[in-house]
mmCIF file of the N, C-alpha and C atoms, coordinates in Angstrom:
data_MODEL
# 
_entry.id   MODEL 
# 
loop_
_atom_site.group_PDB 
_atom_site.id 
_atom_site.type_symbol 
_atom_site.label_atom_id 
_atom_site.label_alt_id 
_atom_site.label_comp_id 
_atom_site.label_asym_id 
_atom_site.label_entity_id 
_atom_site.label_seq_id 
_atom_site.pdbx_PDB_ins_code 
_atom_site.Cartn_x 
_atom_site.Cartn_y 
_atom_site.Cartn_z 
_atom_site.occupancy 
_atom_site.B_iso_or_equiv 
_atom_site.pdbx_formal_charge 
_atom_site.auth_seq_id 
_atom_site.auth_comp_id 
_atom_site.auth_asym_id 
_atom_site.auth_atom_id 
_atom_site.pdbx_PDB_model_num 
ATOM 1   N N  . MET A 1 1  ? 0.716  -1.168 0.172  1.00 0.00 ? 1  MET A N  1 
ATOM 2   C CA . MET A 1 1  ? 0.056  0.029  0.010  1.00 0.00 ? 1  MET A CA 1 
ATOM 3   C C  . MET A 1 1  ? 0.979  1.170  0.070  1.00 0.00 ? 1  MET A C  1 
ATOM 4   N N  . SER A 1 2  ? 0.634  1.998  -0.778 1.00 0.00 ? 2  SER A N  1 
ATOM 5   C CA . SER A 1 2  ? 1.465  3.441  -1.041 1.00 0.00 ? 2  SER A CA 1 
ATOM 6   C C  . SER A 1 2  ? 0.685  4.666  -0.269 1.00 0.00 ? 2  SER A C  1 
ATOM 7   N N  . THR A 1 3  ? 1.546  5.243  0.119  1.00 0.00 ? 3  THR A N  1 
ATOM 8   C CA . THR A 1 3  ? 1.001  6.641  1.048  1.00 0.00 ? 3  THR A CA 1 
ATOM 9   C C  . THR A 1 3  ? 1.272  7.793  0.053  1.00 0.00 ? 3  THR A C  1 
ATOM 10  N N  . VAL A 1 4  ? 0.272  8.454  -0.097 1.00 0.00 ? 4  VAL A N  1 
ATOM 11  C CA . VAL A 1 4  ? 0.595  9.747  -1.139 1.00 0.00 ? 4  VAL A CA 1 
ATOM 12  C C  . VAL A 1 4  ? 0.057  10.878 -0.070 1.00 0.00 ? 4  VAL A C  1 
ATOM 13  N N  . ILE A 1 5  ? 0.600  11.987 -0.005 1.00 0.00 ? 5  ILE A N  1 
ATOM 14  C CA . ILE A 1 5  ? 0.290  13.165 0.377  1.00 0.00 ? 5  ILE A CA 1 
ATOM 15  C C  . ILE A 1 5  ? 0.438  14.283 -0.498 1.00 0.00 ? 5  ILE A C  1 
ATOM 16  N N  . ALA A 1 6  ? -0.564 15.226 -0.498 1.00 0.00 ? 6  ALA A N  1 
ATOM 17  C CA . ALA A 1 6  ? -0.578 16.358 -1.377 1.00 0.00 ? 6  ALA A CA 1 
ATOM 18  C C  . ALA A 1 6  ? 0.607  17.521 -1.001 1.00 0.00 ? 6  ALA A C  1 
ATOM 19  N N  . PRO A 1 7  ? 0.962  18.307 -2.022 1.00 0.00 ? 7  PRO A N  1 
ATOM 20  C CA . PRO A 1 7  ? 1.811  19.173 -1.518 1.00 0.00 ? 7  PRO A CA 1 
ATOM 21  C C  . PRO A 1 7  ? 1.282  20.237 -0.374 1.00 0.00 ? 7  PRO A C  1 
ATOM 22  N N  . ILE A 1 8  ? 1.952  20.886 0.421  1.00 0.00 ? 8  ILE A N  1 
ATOM 23  C CA . ILE A 1 8  ? 1.605  21.828 1.197  1.00 0.00 ? 8  ILE A CA 1 
ATOM 24  C C  . ILE A 1 8  ? 1.820  23.097 0.922  1.00 0.00 ? 8  ILE A C  1 
ATOM 25  N N  . TYR A 1 9  ? 0.888  24.142 0.710  1.00 0.00 ? 9  TYR A N  1 
ATOM 26  C CA . TYR A 1 9  ? 1.132  25.252 0.135  1.00 0.00 ? 9  TYR A CA 1 
ATOM 27  C C  . TYR A 1 9  ? 1.069  26.340 1.213  1.00 0.00 ? 9  TYR A C  1 
ATOM 28  N N  . ILE A 1 10 ? 2.123  27.159 1.324  1.00 0.00 ? 10 ILE A N  1 
ATOM 29  C CA . ILE A 1 10 ? 2.266  28.176 2.444  1.00 0.00 ? 10 ILE A CA 1 
ATOM 30  C C  . ILE A 1 10 ? 2.412  29.245 1.912  1.00 0.00 ? 10 ILE A C  1 
ATOM 31  N N  . GLU A 1 11 ? 1.504  30.395 2.644  1.00 0.00 ? 11 GLU A N  1 
ATOM 32  C CA . GLU A 1 11 ? 1.660  31.885 2.224  1.00 0.00 ? 11 GLU A CA 1 
ATOM 33  C C  . GLU A 1 11 ? 1.374  32.585 3.601  1.00 0.00 ? 11 GLU A C  1 
ATOM 34  N N  . VAL A 1 12 ? 2.593  33.427 3.516  1.00 0.00 ? 12 VAL A N  1 
ATOM 35  C CA . VAL A 1 12 ? 2.561  34.256 4.967  1.00 0.00 ? 12 VAL A CA 1 
ATOM 36  C C  . VAL A 1 12 ? 2.949  35.377 4.462  1.00 0.00 ? 12 VAL A C  1 
ATOM 37  N N  . ALA A 1 13 ? 3.004  36.387 5.521  1.00 0.00 ? 13 ALA A N  1 
ATOM 38  C CA . ALA A 1 13 ? 3.288  37.550 5.585  1.00 0.00 ? 13 ALA A CA 1 
ATOM 39  C C  . ALA A 1 13 ? 4.582  38.169 6.437  1.00 0.00 ? 13 ALA A C  1 
ATOM 40  N N  . SER A 1 14 ? 4.954  37.328 7.433  1.00 0.00 ? 14 SER A N  1 
ATOM 41  C CA . SER A 1 14 ? 5.881  37.479 8.064  1.00 0.00 ? 14 SER A CA 1 
ATOM 42  C C  . SER A 1 14 ? 7.161  36.288 8.320  1.00 0.00 ? 14 SER A C  1 
ATOM 43  N N  . ARG A 1 15 ? 8.040  36.618 8.443  1.00 0.00 ? 15 ARG A N  1 
ATOM 44  C CA . ARG A 1 15 ? 9.346  35.681 8.828  1.00 0.00 ? 15 ARG A CA 1 
ATOM 45  C C  . ARG A 1 15 ? 8.910  34.719 9.892  1.00 0.00 ? 15 ARG A C  1 
ATOM 46  N N  . HIS A 1 16 ? 8.567  34.997 10.840 1.00 0.00 ? 16 HIS A N  1 
ATOM 47  C CA . HIS A 1 16 ? 8.023  34.318 12.140 1.00 0.00 ? 16 HIS A CA 1 
ATOM 48  C C  . HIS A 1 16 ? 7.047  33.167 11.636 1.00 0.00 ? 16 HIS A C  1 
ATOM 49  N N  . LEU A 1 17 ? 6.288  33.598 11.050 1.00 0.00 ? 17 LEU A N  1 
ATOM 50  C CA . LEU A 1 17 ? 5.077  32.621 10.415 1.00 0.00 ? 17 LEU A CA 1 
ATOM 51  C C  . LEU A 1 17 ? 5.593  31.719 9.304  1.00 0.00 ? 17 LEU A C  1 
ATOM 52  N N  . LEU A 1 18 ? 6.646  32.096 8.633  1.00 0.00 ? 18 LEU A N  1 
ATOM 53  C CA . LEU A 1 18 ? 7.110  31.399 7.722  1.00 0.00 ? 18 LEU A CA 1 
ATOM 54  C C  . LEU A 1 18 ? 7.954  30.356 8.210  1.00 0.00 ? 18 LEU A C  1 
ATOM 55  N N  . ASP A 1 19 ? 8.602  30.721 9.420  1.00 0.00 ? 19 ASP A N  1 
ATOM 56  C CA . ASP A 1 19 ? 9.542  29.605 9.710  1.00 0.00 ? 19 ASP A CA 1 
ATOM 57  C C  . ASP A 1 19 ? 8.591  28.608 10.562 1.00 0.00 ? 19 ASP A C  1 
ATOM 58  N N  . GLU A 1 20 ? 7.616  28.838 11.328 1.00 0.00 ? 20 GLU A N  1 
ATOM 59  C CA . GLU A 1 20 ? 6.657  27.907 12.041 1.00 0.00 ? 20 GLU A CA 1 
ATOM 60  C C  . GLU A 1 20 ? 6.074  27.257 11.081 1.00 0.00 ? 20 GLU A C  1 
ATOM 61  N N  . ARG A 1 21 ? 5.430  27.640 9.904  1.00 0.00 ? 21 ARG A N  1 
ATOM 62  C CA . ARG A 1 21 ? 4.652  26.957 8.754  1.00 0.00 ? 21 ARG A CA 1 
ATOM 63  C C  . ARG A 1 21 ? 5.385  26.118 8.082  1.00 0.00 ? 21 ARG A C  1 
ATOM 64  N N  . LEU A 1 22 ? 6.706  26.439 7.921  1.00 0.00 ? 22 LEU A N  1 
ATOM 65  C CA . LEU A 1 22 ? 7.588  25.642 7.093  1.00 0.00 ? 22 LEU A CA 1 
ATOM 66  C C  . LEU A 1 22 ? 8.294  24.538 8.071  1.00 0.00 ? 22 LEU A C  1 
ATOM 67  N N  . GLU A 1 23 ? 8.551  24.610 9.259  1.00 0.00 ? 23 GLU A N  1 
ATOM 68  C CA . GLU A 1 23 ? 8.695  23.618 10.381 1.00 0.00 ? 23 GLU A CA 1 
ATOM 69  C C  . GLU A 1 23 ? 7.750  22.694 10.382 1.00 0.00 ? 23 GLU A C  1 
ATOM 70  N N  . ALA A 1 24 ? 6.616  23.076 10.398 1.00 0.00 ? 24 ALA A N  1 
ATOM 71  C CA . ALA A 1 24 ? 5.327  22.097 10.764 1.00 0.00 ? 24 ALA A CA 1 
ATOM 72  C C  . ALA A 1 24 ? 5.115  21.399 9.195  1.00 0.00 ? 24 ALA A C  1 
ATOM 73  N N  . ALA A 1 25 ? 5.473  22.021 8.012  1.00 0.00 ? 25 ALA A N  1 
ATOM 74  C CA . ALA A 1 25 ? 5.096  21.131 6.953  1.00 0.00 ? 25 ALA A CA 1 
ATOM 75  C C  . ALA A 1 25 ? 6.309  20.152 6.681  1.00 0.00 ? 25 ALA A C  1 
ATOM 76  N N  . VAL A 1 26 ? 7.546  20.253 7.236  1.00 0.00 ? 26 VAL A N  1 
ATOM 77  C CA . VAL A 1 26 ? 8.530  19.583 7.001  1.00 0.00 ? 26 VAL A CA 1 
ATOM 78  C C  . VAL A 1 26 ? 8.374  18.671 7.949  1.00 0.00 ? 26 VAL A C  1 
ATOM 79  N N  . ARG A 1 27 ? 7.875  18.612 9.244  1.00 0.00 ? 27 ARG A N  1 
ATOM 80  C CA . ARG A 1 27 ? 7.556  17.617 10.208 1.00 0.00 ? 27 ARG A CA 1 
ATOM 81  C C  . ARG A 1 27 ? 6.420  16.728 9.605  1.00 0.00 ? 27 ARG A C  1 
ATOM 82  N N  . ASP A 1 28 ? 5.342  17.015 9.263  1.00 0.00 ? 28 ASP A N  1 
ATOM 83  C CA . ASP A 1 28 ? 4.286  16.241 8.592  1.00 0.00 ? 28 ASP A CA 1 
ATOM 84  C C  . ASP A 1 28 ? 4.714  15.444 7.221  1.00 0.00 ? 28 ASP A C  1 
ATOM 85  N N  . LEU A 1 29 ? 5.750  15.947 6.492  1.00 0.00 ? 29 LEU A N  1 
ATOM 86  C CA . LEU A 1 29 ? 6.094  15.494 5.379  1.00 0.00 ? 29 LEU A CA 1 
ATOM 87  C C  . LEU A 1 29 ? 7.079  14.360 5.823  1.00 0.00 ? 29 LEU A C  1 
ATOM 88  N N  . ARG A 1 30 ? 8.001  14.733 6.789  1.00 0.00 ? 30 ARG A N  1 
ATOM 89  C CA . ARG A 1 30 ? 8.957  13.704 7.222  1.00 0.00 ? 30 ARG A CA 1 
ATOM 90  C C  . ARG A 1 30 ? 8.287  12.444 7.795  1.00 0.00 ? 30 ARG A C  1 
ATOM 91  N N  . GLU A 1 31 ? 7.155  12.608 8.234  1.00 0.00 ? 31 GLU A N  1 
ATOM 92  C CA . GLU A 1 31 ? 6.625  11.320 9.000  1.00 0.00 ? 31 GLU A CA 1 
ATOM 93  C C  . GLU A 1 31 ? 6.199  10.466 7.835  1.00 0.00 ? 31 GLU A C  1 
ATOM 94  N N  . VAL A 1 32 ? 5.632  11.022 6.695  1.00 0.00 ? 32 VAL A N  1 
ATOM 95  C CA . VAL A 1 32 ? 5.405  10.275 5.560  1.00 0.00 ? 32 VAL A CA 1 
ATOM 96  C C  . VAL A 1 32 ? 6.642  9.491  4.733  1.00 0.00 ? 32 VAL A C  1 
ATOM 97  N N  . ALA A 1 33 ? 7.456  10.382 4.649  1.00 0.00 ? 33 ALA A N  1 
ATOM 98  C CA . ALA A 1 33 ? 8.745  9.835  4.024  1.00 0.00 ? 33 ALA A CA 1 
ATOM 99  C C  . ALA A 1 33 ? 9.298  8.748  4.783  1.00 0.00 ? 33 ALA A C  1 
ATOM 100 N N  . MET A 1 34 ? 9.456  8.799  6.187  1.00 0.00 ? 34 MET A N  1 
ATOM 101 C CA . MET A 1 34 ? 9.879  7.579  7.185  1.00 0.00 ? 34 MET A CA 1 
ATOM 102 C C  . MET A 1 34 ? 9.063  6.360  6.718  1.00 0.00 ? 34 MET A C  1 
ATOM 103 N N  . ARG A 1 35 ? 7.687  6.554  6.564  1.00 0.00 ? 35 ARG A N  1 
ATOM 104 C CA . ARG A 1 35 ? 7.093  5.244  6.127  1.00 0.00 ? 35 ARG A CA 1 
ATOM 105 C C  . ARG A 1 35 ? 7.345  4.747  4.733  1.00 0.00 ? 35 ARG A C  1 
ATOM 106 N N  . THR A 1 36 ? 7.555  5.489  3.484  1.00 0.00 ? 36 THR A N  1 
ATOM 107 C CA . THR A 1 36 ? 7.852  5.217  2.391  1.00 0.00 ? 36 THR A CA 1 
ATOM 108 C C  . THR A 1 36 ? 9.188  4.689  2.033  1.00 0.00 ? 36 THR A C  1 
ATOM 109 N N  . GLY A 1 37 ? 10.102 5.605  3.001  1.00 0.00 ? 37 GLY A N  1 
ATOM 110 C CA . GLY A 1 37 ? 11.698 5.424  2.724  1.00 0.00 ? 37 GLY A CA 1 
ATOM 111 C C  . GLY A 1 37 ? 12.125 5.452  1.145  1.00 0.00 ? 37 GLY A C  1 
ATOM 112 N N  . SER A 1 38 ? 11.545 6.564  0.400  1.00 0.00 ? 38 SER A N  1 
ATOM 113 C CA . SER A 1 38 ? 11.816 6.650  -0.981 1.00 0.00 ? 38 SER A CA 1 
ATOM 114 C C  . SER A 1 38 ? 11.827 8.103  -1.385 1.00 0.00 ? 38 SER A C  1 
ATOM 115 N N  . HIS A 1 39 ? 11.365 8.826  -0.570 1.00 0.00 ? 39 HIS A N  1 
ATOM 116 C CA . HIS A 1 39 ? 11.259 10.303 -1.043 1.00 0.00 ? 39 HIS A CA 1 
ATOM 117 C C  . HIS A 1 39 ? 11.737 11.288 -0.158 1.00 0.00 ? 39 HIS A C  1 
ATOM 118 N N  . GLY A 1 40 ? 12.616 12.053 -0.577 1.00 0.00 ? 40 GLY A N  1 
ATOM 119 C CA . GLY A 1 40 ? 12.963 13.414 0.072  1.00 0.00 ? 40 GLY A CA 1 
ATOM 120 C C  . GLY A 1 40 ? 11.989 14.603 -0.013 1.00 0.00 ? 40 GLY A C  1 
ATOM 121 N N  . ILE A 1 41 ? 12.320 15.819 0.900  1.00 0.00 ? 41 ILE A N  1 
ATOM 122 C CA . ILE A 1 41 ? 11.551 16.717 0.835  1.00 0.00 ? 41 ILE A CA 1 
ATOM 123 C C  . ILE A 1 41 ? 11.846 18.086 -0.130 1.00 0.00 ? 41 ILE A C  1 
ATOM 124 N N  . LEU A 1 42 ? 11.040 18.388 -0.686 1.00 0.00 ? 42 LEU A N  1 
ATOM 125 C CA . LEU A 1 42 ? 11.468 19.544 -1.567 1.00 0.00 ? 42 LEU A CA 1 
ATOM 126 C C  . LEU A 1 42 ? 10.651 20.901 -1.198 1.00 0.00 ? 42 LEU A C  1 
ATOM 127 N N  . ILE A 1 43 ? 11.406 21.907 -0.800 1.00 0.00 ? 43 ILE A N  1 
ATOM 128 C CA . ILE A 1 43 ? 10.550 23.359 -0.391 1.00 0.00 ? 43 ILE A CA 1 
ATOM 129 C C  . ILE A 1 43 ? 10.869 24.380 -1.570 1.00 0.00 ? 43 ILE A C  1 
ATOM 130 N N  . THR A 1 44 ? 10.011 24.715 -2.265 1.00 0.00 ? 44 THR A N  1 
ATOM 131 C CA . THR A 1 44 ? 10.094 25.842 -3.303 1.00 0.00 ? 44 THR A CA 1 
ATOM 132 C C  . THR A 1 44 ? 9.555  27.018 -3.023 1.00 0.00 ? 44 THR A C  1 
ATOM 133 N N  . ARG A 1 45 ? 10.254 28.001 -2.955 1.00 0.00 ? 45 ARG A N  1 
ATOM 134 C CA . ARG A 1 45 ? 9.943  29.462 -3.095 1.00 0.00 ? 45 ARG A CA 1 
ATOM 135 C C  . ARG A 1 45 ? 9.487  29.854 -4.224 1.00 0.00 ? 45 ARG A C  1 
ATOM 136 N N  . ASN A 1 46 ? 8.040  30.015 -4.335 1.00 0.00 ? 46 ASN A N  1 
ATOM 137 C CA . ASN A 1 46 ? 7.221  30.511 -5.727 1.00 0.00 ? 46 ASN A CA 1 
ATOM 138 C C  . ASN A 1 46 ? 7.430  31.775 -5.800 1.00 0.00 ? 46 ASN A C  1 
ATOM 139 N N  . SER A 1 47 ? 7.315  32.563 -4.948 1.00 0.00 ? 47 SER A N  1 
ATOM 140 C CA . SER A 1 47 ? 7.448  34.112 -4.763 1.00 0.00 ? 47 SER A CA 1 
ATOM 141 C C  . SER A 1 47 ? 7.456  34.391 -3.528 1.00 0.00 ? 47 SER A C  1 
ATOM 142 N N  . PRO A 1 48 ? 7.927  35.592 -3.248 1.00 0.00 ? 48 PRO A N  1 
ATOM 143 C CA . PRO A 1 48 ? 7.949  36.221 -1.780 1.00 0.00 ? 48 PRO A CA 1 
ATOM 144 C C  . PRO A 1 48 ? 6.763  35.904 -1.058 1.00 0.00 ? 48 PRO A C  1 
ATOM 145 N N  . GLY A 1 49 ? 6.813  35.033 0.029  1.00 0.00 ? 49 GLY A N  1 
ATOM 146 C CA . GLY A 1 49 ? 5.563  34.736 0.824  1.00 0.00 ? 49 GLY A CA 1 
ATOM 147 C C  . GLY A 1 49 ? 4.899  33.500 0.584  1.00 0.00 ? 49 GLY A C  1 
ATOM 148 N N  . HIS A 1 50 ? 5.389  33.024 -0.696 1.00 0.00 ? 50 HIS A N  1 
ATOM 149 C CA . HIS A 1 50 ? 4.695  31.876 -1.017 1.00 0.00 ? 50 HIS A CA 1 
ATOM 150 C C  . HIS A 1 50 ? 5.520  30.586 -1.495 1.00 0.00 ? 50 HIS A C  1 
ATOM 151 N N  . TYR A 1 51 ? 5.086  29.677 -0.888 1.00 0.00 ? 51 TYR A N  1 
ATOM 152 C CA . TYR A 1 51 ? 6.048  28.310 -0.590 1.00 0.00 ? 51 TYR A CA 1 
ATOM 153 C C  . TYR A 1 51 ? 5.415  26.990 -1.067 1.00 0.00 ? 51 TYR A C  1 
ATOM 154 N N  . THR A 1 52 ? 5.792  26.236 -1.453 1.00 0.00 ? 52 THR A N  1 
ATOM 155 C CA . THR A 1 52 ? 5.498  24.635 -1.427 1.00 0.00 ? 52 THR A CA 1 
ATOM 156 C C  . THR A 1 52 ? 6.239  23.807 -0.888 1.00 0.00 ? 52 THR A C  1 
ATOM 157 N N  . ALA A 1 53 ? 5.702  22.829 -0.080 1.00 0.00 ? 53 ALA A N  1 
ATOM 158 C CA . ALA A 1 53 ? 6.432  21.732 0.466  1.00 0.00 ? 53 ALA A CA 1 
ATOM 159 C C  . ALA A 1 53 ? 5.767  20.639 0.002  1.00 0.00 ? 53 ALA A C  1 
ATOM 160 N N  . ALA A 1 54 ? 6.796  19.758 -0.620 1.00 0.00 ? 54 ALA A N  1 
ATOM 161 C CA . ALA A 1 54 ? 6.227  18.285 -1.142 1.00 0.00 ? 54 ALA A CA 1 
ATOM 162 C C  . ALA A 1 54 ? 7.105  17.313 -0.880 1.00 0.00 ? 54 ALA A C  1 
ATOM 163 N N  . LEU A 1 55 ? 6.742  16.079 -0.902 1.00 0.00 ? 55 LEU A N  1 
ATOM 164 C CA . LEU A 1 55 ? 7.703  14.906 -1.197 1.00 0.00 ? 55 LEU A CA 1 
ATOM 165 C C  . LEU A 1 55 ? 8.161  14.854 -2.597 1.00 0.00 ? 55 LEU A C  1 
ATOM 166 N N  . SER A 1 56 ? 9.454  14.554 -2.948 1.00 0.00 ? 56 SER A N  1 
ATOM 167 C CA . SER A 1 56 ? 9.816  14.280 -4.201 1.00 0.00 ? 56 SER A CA 1 
ATOM 168 C C  . SER A 1 56 ? 10.570 13.307 -4.385 1.00 0.00 ? 56 SER A C  1 
ATOM 169 N N  . ASP A 1 57 ? 10.748 12.458 -5.628 1.00 0.00 ? 57 ASP A N  1 
ATOM 170 C CA . ASP A 1 57 ? 11.525 11.356 -5.928 1.00 0.00 ? 57 ASP A CA 1 
ATOM 171 C C  . ASP A 1 57 ? 12.812 12.052 -6.575 1.00 0.00 ? 57 ASP A C  1 
ATOM 172 N N  . GLN A 1 58 ? 12.830 13.347 -6.794 1.00 0.00 ? 58 GLN A N  1 
ATOM 173 C CA . GLN A 1 58 ? 14.096 13.995 -7.105 1.00 0.00 ? 58 GLN A CA 1 
ATOM 174 C C  . GLN A 1 58 ? 14.982 14.297 -6.172 1.00 0.00 ? 58 GLN A C  1 
ATOM 175 N N  . VAL A 1 59 ? 14.409 14.323 -4.801 1.00 0.00 ? 59 VAL A N  1 
ATOM 176 C CA . VAL A 1 59 ? 15.437 14.447 -3.600 1.00 0.00 ? 59 VAL A CA 1 
ATOM 177 C C  . VAL A 1 59 ? 15.706 13.382 -2.870 1.00 0.00 ? 59 VAL A C  1 
ATOM 178 N N  . PRO A 1 60 ? 16.913 12.845 -2.607 1.00 0.00 ? 60 PRO A N  1 
ATOM 179 C CA . PRO A 1 60 ? 17.300 11.641 -2.012 1.00 0.00 ? 60 PRO A CA 1 
ATOM 180 C C  . PRO A 1 60 ? 16.680 11.288 -0.642 1.00 0.00 ? 60 PRO A C  1 
ATOM 181 N N  . PHE A 1 61 ? 16.188 10.235 -0.276 1.00 0.00 ? 61 PHE A N  1 
ATOM 182 C CA . PHE A 1 61 ? 15.514 10.101 1.243  1.00 0.00 ? 61 PHE A CA 1 
ATOM 183 C C  . PHE A 1 61 ? 16.362 10.654 2.106  1.00 0.00 ? 61 PHE A C  1 
ATOM 184 N N  . GLY A 1 62 ? 15.782 11.159 3.159  1.00 0.00 ? 62 GLY A N  1 
ATOM 185 C CA . GLY A 1 62 ? 16.409 11.647 4.130  1.00 0.00 ? 62 GLY A CA 1 
ATOM 186 C C  . GLY A 1 62 ? 17.192 13.153 4.355  1.00 0.00 ? 62 GLY A C  1 
ATOM 187 N N  . MET A 1 63 ? 16.834 13.626 2.670  1.00 0.00 ? 63 MET A N  1 
ATOM 188 C CA . MET A 1 63 ? 17.449 15.098 2.630  1.00 0.00 ? 63 MET A CA 1 
ATOM 189 C C  . MET A 1 63 ? 16.029 15.990 2.307  1.00 0.00 ? 63 MET A C  1 
ATOM 190 N N  . THR A 1 64 ? 16.291 17.274 2.639  1.00 0.00 ? 64 THR A N  1 
ATOM 191 C CA . THR A 1 64 ? 15.255 18.307 2.557  1.00 0.00 ? 64 THR A CA 1 
ATOM 192 C C  . THR A 1 64 ? 16.360 19.386 1.403  1.00 0.00 ? 64 THR A C  1 
ATOM 193 N N  . ARG A 1 65 ? 15.677 19.623 0.323  1.00 0.00 ? 65 ARG A N  1 
ATOM 194 C CA . ARG A 1 65 ? 16.344 20.687 -0.470 1.00 0.00 ? 65 ARG A CA 1 
ATOM 195 C C  . ARG A 1 65 ? 15.358 22.062 -0.538 1.00 0.00 ? 65 ARG A C  1 
ATOM 196 N N  . GLU A 1 66 ? 15.875 22.961 -0.843 1.00 0.00 ? 66 GLU A N  1 
ATOM 197 C CA . GLU A 1 66 ? 15.380 24.285 -1.083 1.00 0.00 ? 66 GLU A CA 1 
ATOM 198 C C  . GLU A 1 66 ? 15.563 24.887 -2.414 1.00 0.00 ? 66 GLU A C  1 
ATOM 199 N N  . VAL A 1 67 ? 14.627 25.061 -3.351 1.00 0.00 ? 67 VAL A N  1 
ATOM 200 C CA . VAL A 1 67 ? 14.682 25.788 -4.385 1.00 0.00 ? 67 VAL A CA 1 
ATOM 201 C C  . VAL A 1 67 ? 13.938 27.221 -4.695 1.00 0.00 ? 67 VAL A C  1 
ATOM 202 N N  . ILE A 1 68 ? 14.305 28.117 -5.430 1.00 0.00 ? 68 ILE A N  1 
ATOM 203 C CA . ILE A 1 68 ? 13.840 29.339 -5.482 1.00 0.00 ? 68 ILE A CA 1 
ATOM 204 C C  . ILE A 1 68 ? 13.561 29.717 -7.089 1.00 0.00 ? 68 ILE A C  1 
ATOM 205 N N  . ARG A 1 69 ? 12.062 29.879 -7.528 1.00 0.00 ? 69 ARG A N  1 
ATOM 206 C CA . ARG A 1 69 ? 11.835 29.884 -8.735 1.00 0.00 ? 69 ARG A CA 1 
ATOM 207 C C  . ARG A 1 69 ? 11.844 31.395 -9.150 1.00 0.00 ? 69 ARG A C  1 
# 
């Protein structure tokens, strides 16, 4: 049985909120990644204050990567 989790979209107006929301997203994604053992976590900055956190098969298991678009 595979576990699928949708990307987590984060929209914030302050750095404090960004840190809190990114930490929560990574924590939630890490739980799923530990069960599957096949995906890392990709954090994408889409624009100022707009981020996406998702499991990615392009990121090695156990790693978290950040990209800016």
